[in-house]
C-alpha angles and dihedrals in degrees: 000000000000122000093254091050090049091049093048092051091049090047092053090050092047090047092052092046093048090047090052091050090046093053093048093046090043091051091050091048092053091047107252103185099225092046093047090054089057103037096150093047093049093055091042093053091045092053092044094049092054095038092050092057093047091048091049089052092049093049094045091050090049092051092048092051092048091049091050090048093051092049093053092047098043101058118161115266111241116237114235120228093240091059095052114104114249116258094224 
C-alpha cells in the first residue's frame, strides 16, 4: 500500500470515528433521553472511538517502520564465485 493510500484509509477511519462521536455528543446536547441517562458512558465511548483509530494508526505506522528497517538491515548475502559448486 502506498503512502497516499494508507493516509486515505486512515482518514476515512478517523472521519467515521469523529462522525460517530459527533452524533453521540450532538444527541446528548439536544437531550436524547437514553443518552442523557448515560452521560459518562456517552463521553467515554466517543473518546474511545476516536482514540482507538488514532492508536491503530500509530501502531500500524510503527509496524511498517520496523518492517522497513528490518528489510534494509537484513539484505541477502551475495555468493562468491569461488564458493559455487562446479558445473562439471
